N, CA, C and O atoms as a GROMACS GRO file, in nm:
protein
  368
    1GLU      N    1   0.060  -0.131   0.017
    1GLU     CA    2   0.045   0.014   0.021
    1GLU      C    3   0.084   0.079   0.020
    1GLU      O    4   0.185   0.074   0.090
    2CYS      N    5   0.054   0.254  -0.072
    2CYS     CA    6   0.149   0.353  -0.073
    2CYS      C    7   0.136   0.407   0.058
    2CYS      O    8   0.034   0.408   0.126
    3LYS      N    9   0.303   0.471   0.104
    3LYS     CA   10   0.264   0.526   0.213
    3LYS      C   11   0.244   0.704   0.161
    3LYS      O   12   0.253   0.770   0.265
    4SER      N   13   0.223   0.787   0.055
    4SER     CA   14   0.185   0.896   0.064
    4SER      C   15   0.108   0.899  -0.023
    4SER      O   16   0.163   0.951  -0.120
    5TYR      N   17  -0.017   0.866  -0.050
    5TYR     CA   18  -0.089   0.955  -0.151
    5TYR      C   19  -0.168   1.057  -0.197
    5TYR      O   20  -0.226   1.130  -0.118
    6ILE      N   21  -0.185   1.078  -0.392
    6ILE     CA   22  -0.259   1.208  -0.402
    6ILE      C   23  -0.400   1.181  -0.411
    6ILE      O   24  -0.454   1.091  -0.475
    7LYS      N   25  -0.443   1.251  -0.355
    7LYS     CA   26  -0.553   1.262  -0.352
    7LYS      C   27  -0.650   1.337  -0.424
    7LYS      O   28  -0.580   1.436  -0.445
    8ASP      N   29  -0.779   1.369  -0.488
    8ASP     CA   30  -0.874   1.496  -0.532
    8ASP      C   31  -0.906   1.533  -0.429
    8ASP      O   32  -0.871   1.525  -0.311
    9GLY      N   33  -0.997   1.586  -0.501
    9GLY     CA   34  -1.088   1.721  -0.392
    9GLY      C   35  -1.143   1.646  -0.345
    9GLY      O   36  -1.162   1.679  -0.228
   10ASN      N   37  -1.203   1.512  -0.377
   10ASN     CA   38  -1.356   1.396  -0.300
   10ASN      C   39  -1.245   1.312  -0.219
   10ASN      O   40  -1.289   1.200  -0.192
   11GLY      N   41  -1.132   1.330  -0.179
   11GLY     CA   42  -1.036   1.231  -0.111
   11GLY      C   43  -1.006   1.100  -0.179
   11GLY      O   44  -0.960   1.005  -0.117
   12ARG      N   45  -1.033   1.096  -0.304
   12ARG     CA   46  -1.031   0.967  -0.403
   12ARG      C   47  -0.900   0.972  -0.386
   12ARG      O   48  -0.847   1.078  -0.349
   13ASN      N   49  -0.804   0.827  -0.415
   13ASN     CA   50  -0.646   0.844  -0.437
   13ASN      C   51  -0.661   0.792  -0.618
   13ASN      O   52  -0.716   0.709  -0.691
   14LEU      N   53  -0.561   0.920  -0.621
   14LEU     CA   54  -0.563   0.944  -0.740
   14LEU      C   55  -0.392   0.886  -0.787
   14LEU      O   56  -0.371   0.827  -0.893
   15GLY      N   57  -0.320   0.905  -0.720
   15GLY     CA   58  -0.164   0.836  -0.743
   15GLY      C   59  -0.081   0.812  -0.576
   15GLY      O   60  -0.139   0.818  -0.467
   16CYS      N   61   0.090   0.781  -0.604
   16CYS     CA   62   0.125   0.793  -0.522
   16CYS      C   63   0.281   0.824  -0.513
   16CYS      O   64   0.366   0.765  -0.579
   17ARG      N   65   0.307   0.938  -0.411
   17ARG     CA   66   0.450   0.976  -0.385
   17ARG      C   67   0.536   0.849  -0.350
   17ARG      O   68   0.493   0.752  -0.288
   18PHE      N   69   0.659   0.863  -0.397
   18PHE     CA   70   0.767   0.774  -0.413
   18PHE      C   71   0.895   0.831  -0.295
   18PHE      O   72   0.964   0.890  -0.378
   19GLN      N   73   0.954   0.848  -0.190
   19GLN     CA   74   1.080   0.887  -0.150
   19GLN      C   75   1.175   0.801  -0.150
   19GLN      O   76   1.149   0.681  -0.145
   20ASN      N   77   1.297   0.846  -0.155
   20ASN     CA   78   1.459   0.758  -0.178
   20ASN      C   79   1.423   0.628  -0.240
   20ASN      O   80   1.463   0.529  -0.178
   21VAL      N   81   1.355   0.606  -0.349
   21VAL     CA   82   1.386   0.518  -0.427
   21VAL      C   83   1.459   0.540  -0.536
   21VAL      O   84   1.396   0.595  -0.626
   22LYS      N   85   1.550   0.521  -0.553
   22LYS     CA   86   1.638   0.478  -0.690
   22LYS      C   87   1.652   0.391  -0.834
   22LYS      O   88   1.620   0.272  -0.837
   23ILE      N   89   1.676   0.425  -0.890
   23ILE     CA   90   1.629   0.356  -1.021
   23ILE      C   91   1.690   0.350  -1.091
   23ILE      O   92   1.642   0.420  -1.180
   24GLU      N   93   1.816   0.292  -1.139
   24GLU     CA   94   1.949   0.261  -1.202
   24GLU      C   95   1.928   0.238  -1.354
   24GLU      O   96   2.018   0.253  -1.438
   25ILE      N   97   1.796   0.199  -1.382
   25ILE     CA   98   1.777   0.112  -1.532
   25ILE      C   99   1.745   0.252  -1.627
   25ILE      O  100   1.736   0.362  -1.571
   26GLU      N  101   1.731   0.241  -1.763
   26GLU     CA  102   1.688   0.354  -1.842
   26GLU      C  103   1.515   0.293  -1.821
   26GLU      O  104   1.435   0.384  -1.800
   27LYS      N  105   1.472   0.184  -1.825
   27LYS     CA  106   1.329   0.193  -1.858
   27LYS      C  107   1.258   0.101  -1.709
   27LYS      O  108   1.262  -0.021  -1.725
   28ALA      N  109   1.199   0.147  -1.580
   28ALA     CA  110   1.162   0.073  -1.485
   28ALA      C  111   0.988   0.006  -1.496
   28ALA      O  112   0.901   0.092  -1.511
   29TYR      N  113   0.947  -0.128  -1.487
   29TYR     CA  114   0.848  -0.156  -1.524
   29TYR      C  115   0.768  -0.115  -1.340
   29TYR      O  116   0.814  -0.112  -1.226
   30PHE      N  117   0.666  -0.094  -1.387
   30PHE     CA  118   0.573   0.016  -1.281
   30PHE      C  119   0.455  -0.123  -1.350
   30PHE      O  120   0.436  -0.164  -1.464
   31LEU      N  121   0.383  -0.170  -1.184
   31LEU     CA  122   0.237  -0.225  -1.191
   31LEU      C  123   0.191  -0.169  -1.087
   31LEU      O  124   0.273  -0.134  -1.003
   32VAL      N  125   0.077  -0.150  -1.067
   32VAL     CA  126  -0.006  -0.048  -1.022
   32VAL      C  127  -0.132  -0.154  -0.961
   32VAL      O  128  -0.232  -0.130  -1.029
   33ASN      N  129  -0.156  -0.233  -0.885
   33ASN     CA  130  -0.299  -0.330  -0.870
   33ASN      C  131  -0.395  -0.174  -0.810
   33ASN      O  132  -0.347  -0.072  -0.761
   34GLY      N  133  -0.505  -0.200  -0.829
   34GLY     CA  134  -0.580  -0.100  -0.722
   34GLY      C  135  -0.712  -0.196  -0.663
   34GLY      O  136  -0.748  -0.303  -0.713
   35SER      N  137  -0.780  -0.121  -0.531
   35SER     CA  138  -0.889  -0.224  -0.464
   35SER      C  139  -1.017  -0.138  -0.437
   35SER      O  140  -1.026  -0.016  -0.452
   36SER      N  141  -1.097  -0.209  -0.403
   36SER     CA  142  -1.247  -0.160  -0.384
   36SER      C  143  -1.340  -0.212  -0.320
   36SER      O  144  -1.377  -0.312  -0.380
   37LYS      N  145  -1.415  -0.192  -0.204
   37LYS     CA  146  -1.500  -0.265  -0.208
   37LYS      C  147  -1.609  -0.265  -0.256
   37LYS      O  148  -1.693  -0.356  -0.248
   38ASP      N  149  -1.620  -0.147  -0.317
   38ASP     CA  150  -1.747  -0.173  -0.426
   38ASP      C  151  -1.686  -0.193  -0.546
   38ASP      O  152  -1.685  -0.074  -0.577
   39SER      N  153  -1.640  -0.241  -0.631
   39SER     CA  154  -1.598  -0.265  -0.799
   39SER      C  155  -1.466  -0.301  -0.775
   39SER      O  156  -1.384  -0.268  -0.690
   40VAL      N  157  -1.464  -0.409  -0.911
   40VAL     CA  158  -1.334  -0.437  -0.917
   40VAL      C  159  -1.245  -0.339  -1.021
   40VAL      O  160  -1.304  -0.279  -1.110
   41ILE      N  161  -1.122  -0.329  -1.007
   41ILE     CA  162  -1.029  -0.244  -1.050
   41ILE      C  163  -0.929  -0.312  -1.139
   41ILE      O  164  -0.841  -0.357  -1.067
   42GLN      N  165  -0.908  -0.335  -1.252
   42GLN     CA  166  -0.831  -0.348  -1.290
   42GLN      C  167  -0.676  -0.314  -1.294
   42GLN      O  168  -0.651  -0.198  -1.260
   43PHE      N  169  -0.546  -0.406  -1.334
   43PHE     CA  170  -0.430  -0.344  -1.271
   43PHE      C  171  -0.411  -0.260  -1.349
   43PHE      O  172  -0.503  -0.229  -1.424
   44TYR      N  173  -0.318  -0.211  -1.357
   44TYR     CA  174  -0.203  -0.099  -1.483
   44TYR      C  175  -0.133  -0.143  -1.507
   44TYR      O  176  -0.129  -0.212  -1.405
   45ASP      N  177   0.036  -0.212  -1.621
   45ASP     CA  178   0.143  -0.195  -1.568
   45ASP      C  179   0.169  -0.162  -1.722
   45ASP      O  180   0.109  -0.190  -1.826
   46GLU      N  181   0.349  -0.048  -1.676
   46GLU     CA  182   0.385  -0.002  -1.812
   46GLU      C  183   0.568   0.007  -1.810
   46GLU      O  184   0.622   0.054  -1.710
   47TYR      N  185   0.625  -0.028  -1.892
   47TYR     CA  186   0.707   0.031  -1.882
   47TYR      C  187   0.767   0.174  -1.899
   47TYR      O  188   0.783   0.187  -2.020
   48ILE      N  189   0.791   0.242  -1.861
   48ILE     CA  190   0.796   0.408  -1.829
   48ILE      C  191   0.972   0.462  -1.788
   48ILE      O  192   1.061   0.401  -1.730
   49GLN      N  193   0.970   0.546  -1.824
   49GLN     CA  194   1.101   0.555  -1.883
   49GLN      C  195   1.086   0.695  -1.792
   49GLN      O  196   1.019   0.791  -1.829
   50GLN      N  197   1.164   0.688  -1.660
   50GLN     CA  198   1.184   0.779  -1.577
   50GLN      C  199   1.166   0.934  -1.554
   50GLN      O  200   1.110   1.013  -1.478
   51TYR      N  201   1.244   0.931  -1.664
   51TYR     CA  202   1.269   1.126  -1.687
   51TYR      C  203   1.148   1.177  -1.753
   51TYR      O  204   1.129   1.298  -1.759
   52LYS      N  205   1.080   1.108  -1.794
   52LYS     CA  206   0.910   1.151  -1.862
   52LYS      C  207   0.841   1.147  -1.787
   52LYS      O  208   0.754   1.217  -1.839
   53ILE      N  209   0.800   1.116  -1.688
   53ILE     CA  210   0.704   1.127  -1.548
   53ILE      C  211   0.776   1.224  -1.396
   53ILE      O  212   0.731   1.330  -1.350
   54LYS      N  213   0.876   1.158  -1.355
   54LYS     CA  214   0.924   1.258  -1.289
   54LYS      C  215   0.895   1.385  -1.247
   54LYS      O  216   0.868   1.468  -1.334
   55ILE      N  217   0.896   1.423  -1.119
   55ILE     CA  218   0.857   1.557  -1.189
   55ILE      C  219   0.984   1.614  -1.059
   55ILE      O  220   0.986   1.557  -0.950
   56LEU      N  221   1.065   1.710  -1.084
   56LEU     CA  222   1.166   1.773  -1.014
   56LEU      C  223   1.174   1.889  -0.931
   56LEU      O  224   1.138   2.003  -0.959
   57THR      N  225   1.249   1.825  -0.775
   57THR     CA  226   1.244   2.019  -0.708
   57THR      C  227   1.309   2.091  -0.757
   57THR      O  228   1.409   2.058  -0.821
   58PRO      N  229   1.260   2.242  -0.735
   58PRO     CA  230   1.365   2.360  -0.803
   58PRO      C  231   1.460   2.384  -0.784
   58PRO      O  232   1.503   2.385  -0.669
   59PRO      N  233   1.506   2.402  -0.851
   59PRO     CA  234   1.702   2.412  -0.851
   59PRO      C  235   1.705   2.485  -0.688
   59PRO      O  236   1.614   2.539  -0.625
   60LEU      N  237   1.829   2.466  -0.658
   60LEU     CA  238   1.887   2.523  -0.537
   60LEU      C  239   1.980   2.644  -0.558
   60LEU      O  240   2.014   2.660  -0.675
   61ASN      N  241   2.031   2.737  -0.462
   61ASN     CA  242   2.081   2.843  -0.481
   61ASN      C  243   2.043   2.915  -0.533
   61ASN      O  244   2.136   2.992  -0.557
   62ILE      N  245   1.947   2.953  -0.580
   62ILE     CA  246   1.901   3.101  -0.710
   62ILE      C  247   1.997   3.189  -0.681
   62ILE      O  248   2.048   3.164  -0.571
   63THR      N  249   2.044   3.289  -0.739
   63THR     CA  250   2.079   3.377  -0.742
   63THR      C  251   2.089   3.466  -0.848
   63THR      O  252   2.070   3.397  -0.948
   64ASP      N  253   2.114   3.624  -0.894
   64ASP     CA  254   2.113   3.691  -0.948
   64ASP      C  255   2.150   3.834  -0.940
   64ASP      O  256   2.144   3.897  -0.834
   65ASN      N  257   2.197   3.893  -1.071
   65ASN     CA  258   2.276   3.994  -1.047
   65ASN      C  259   2.269   4.072  -1.190
   65ASN      O  260   2.332   4.071  -1.296
   66CYS      N  261   2.138   4.154  -1.126
   66CYS     CA  262   2.115   4.248  -1.241
   66CYS      C  263   2.144   4.415  -1.163
   66CYS      O  264   2.109   4.441  -1.048
   67THR      N  265   2.204   4.497  -1.242
   67THR     CA  266   2.222   4.662  -1.229
   67THR      C  267   2.148   4.729  -1.344
   67THR      O  268   2.120   4.709  -1.462
   68ALA      N  269   2.130   4.827  -1.239
   68ALA     CA  270   1.970   4.976  -1.322
   68ALA      C  271   2.062   4.993  -1.479
   68ALA      O  272   1.997   4.982  -1.582
   69ASP      N  273   2.185   5.016  -1.486
   69ASP     CA  274   2.235   4.974  -1.612
   69ASP      C  275   2.230   4.861  -1.718
   69ASP      O  276   2.222   4.866  -1.841
   70SER      N  277   2.232   4.832  -1.694
   70SER     CA  278   2.224   4.670  -1.817
   70SER      C  279   2.171   4.636  -1.848
   70SER      O  280   2.074   4.643  -1.772
   71VAL      N  281   2.137   4.563  -1.970
   71VAL     CA  282   2.062   4.554  -2.059
   71VAL      C  283   1.969   4.453  -2.045
   71VAL      O  284   1.861   4.441  -2.102
   72GLY      N  285   2.051   4.337  -1.915
   72GLY     CA  286   2.022   4.226  -1.854
   72GLY      C  287   2.014   4.218  -1.761
   72GLY      O  288   2.010   4.323  -1.698
   73CYS      N  289   2.003   4.040  -1.656
   73CYS     CA  290   2.040   3.951  -1.545
   73CYS      C  291   2.123   3.857  -1.633
   73CYS      O  292   2.124   3.818  -1.750
   74ILE      N  293   2.226   3.827  -1.462
   74ILE     CA  294   2.295   3.649  -1.534
   74ILE      C  295   2.186   3.618  -1.395
   74ILE      O  296   2.159   3.708  -1.315
   75MET      N  297   2.143   3.505  -1.384
   75MET     CA  298   2.074   3.392  -1.344
   75MET      C  299   2.179   3.299  -1.276
   75MET      O  300   2.240   3.224  -1.352
   76LEU      N  301   2.206   3.294  -1.153
   76LEU     CA  302   2.250   3.111  -1.136
   76LEU      C  303   2.201   3.033  -1.081
   76LEU      O  304   2.108   3.085  -1.018
   77TRP      N  305   2.205   2.932  -1.064
   77TRP     CA  306   2.170   2.819  -0.978
   77TRP      C  307   2.232   2.669  -0.997
   77TRP      O  308   2.299   2.644  -1.097
   78GLN      N  309   2.213   2.592  -0.920
   78GLN     CA  310   2.228   2.476  -0.896
   78GLN      C  311   2.133   2.359  -0.902
   78GLN      O  312   2.042   2.354  -0.819
   79ALA      N  313   2.150   2.249  -1.009
   79ALA     CA  314   2.071   2.170  -1.082
   79ALA      C  315   1.976   2.072  -0.949
   79ALA      O  316   2.022   2.016  -0.849
   80PRO      N  317   1.876   2.077  -0.982
   80PRO     CA  318   1.826   2.008  -0.883
   80PRO      C  319   1.828   1.820  -0.821
   80PRO      O  320   1.820   1.734  -0.909
   81LEU      N  321   1.837   1.787  -0.711
   81LEU     CA  322   1.853   1.668  -0.690
   81LEU      C  323   1.800   1.544  -0.731
   81LEU      O  324   1.691   1.536  -0.673
   82THR      N  325   1.815   1.446  -0.797
   82THR     CA  326   1.799   1.404  -0.906
   82THR      C  327   1.864   1.281  -0.931
   82THR      O  328   1.987   1.275  -0.938
   83SER      N  329   1.785   1.172  -0.947
   83SER     CA  330   1.824   0.999  -0.949
   83SER      C  331   1.861   0.998  -1.049
   83SER      O  332   1.935   0.901  -1.063
   84HIS      N  333   1.847   1.093  -1.193
   84HIS     CA  334   1.856   1.033  -1.314
   84HIS      C  335   1.835   1.208  -1.356
   84HIS      O  336   1.750   1.291  -1.322
   85VAL      N  337   1.949   1.215  -1.441
   85VAL     CA  338   1.921   1.286  -1.551
   85VAL      C  339   1.991   1.254  -1.690
   85VAL      O  340   2.098   1.221  -1.741
   86GLU      N  341   1.831   1.295  -1.726
   86GLU     CA  342   1.918   1.236  -1.924
   86GLU      C  343   1.977   1.306  -1.986
   86GLU      O  344   2.055   1.253  -2.065
   87ASN      N  345   1.972   1.465  -1.982
   87ASN     CA  346   2.066   1.555  -2.058
   87ASN      C  347   2.136   1.688  -1.979
   87ASN      O  348   2.098   1.804  -1.995
   88SER      N  349   2.238   1.652  -1.898
   88SER     CA  350   2.228   1.751  -1.840
   88SER      C  351   2.162   1.971  -1.857
   88SER      O  352   2.113   2.056  -1.782
   89ARG      N  353   2.199   1.963  -1.976
   89ARG     CA  354   2.147   2.071  -2.049
   89ARG      C  355   2.024   2.145  -2.032
   89ARG      O  356   1.996   2.265  -2.042
   90CYS      N  357   1.948   2.023  -1.998
   90CYS     CA  358   1.719   2.007  -1.938
   90CYS      C  359   1.811   2.138  -1.776
   90CYS      O  360   1.722   2.206  -1.724
   91PHE      N  361   1.922   2.160  -1.726
   91PHE     CA  362   1.923   2.226  -1.641
   91PHE      C  363   1.909   2.357  -1.666
   91PHE      O  364   1.838   2.436  -1.604
   92GLN      N  365   2.008   2.389  -1.794
   92GLN     CA  366   2.072   2.556  -1.807
   92GLN      C  367   2.013   2.616  -1.843
   92GLN      O  368   2.045   2.734  -1.857
   0.00000   0.00000   0.00000
């Protein structure tokens, strides 16, 4: 059973949050079994590339350097913590 469900406005479970999970392969196999006292719920399974579904945390240590006479600003940050990065340019 999920330890941290994602719920809708009516309190129904829509998803699950996993913490401290490390998957070191390109594609992972997910199998989801549902249960209900009122109806049968079909299972769901799929091979998923994690970079397509992972929700990243915000960048760290964001700093800016803007001056009144400059044409723009320089923004710097550290990439968010992640177990998988498909392309490091994603964080530039």
